[in-house]
N, C-alpha and C positions, 0 to 999 in steps of 0.2 A: 137748313136745319143746323148746319155746322156753325153758323154764326150765333144761332140761339143758344147752343150748348156752350160756346165761348162766353157769351154774355152771362149766362147763369153762373158759370164758374167765376168770372170776374166779379160779379155782383155779390156772390157768397163770400168771396175773400175780402171784399171791402167791408161787408157787414161784420165779419169776424174781427177785423182789425179795429172797428169802432167799439165792439163789445169788450175788447180786451183793455180798455182804458177807463179810468174813473176820474172825475173832477172833484176836487176838494175846494171849497170856498167859504168864505166867512169874514167876519170883522174882528180886528184886534183892538182892544180898548184897554186903557189904563185901569187897573183894578181899583185904585183909590178914588180917582176923579171921574172915571167913565169916559174920558175923552178919547177920540180915535188916535192910534198910534200911526202917524204918517210916516212913510218910508221905512217901516220895520221889515226886516227880512224874514222870510218863511222858507226853510231849507229842508230838503229831504236827503239824508246822508247816503242811503243805499244807492240811489241813482244819480246822486249829485245834481239834482234839479232844484231850482229855487225861484223865488219871485218876491217882489216887495209890495207893500200895501200902498194904496193910492191916497188921495187927499181926505177920503172918508174912512180910512182905515180898512178898506175892503181888499181882500186878496182872492186869487184863484189859481189853482195849479192842477194840471192834468198829469196823472201818473198811470203806470200800467196797473192792472187790477191785482197783480201778484205782489204789489209793493205793500 
């Protein structure tokens, strides 16, 4: 029984940590030509997290939900 309670507490804390994050993703395209922006920086100043776009202009960044 003691192990079951420990497992439930651990599992609940893991779920809570996953729910506290949001992932933002998308494509960056040039406004005039519609071509993907390769290697463009996407940056969030509050948390100082950032990423760059890939060869297709796609980016994905995970931030806390309060950001």
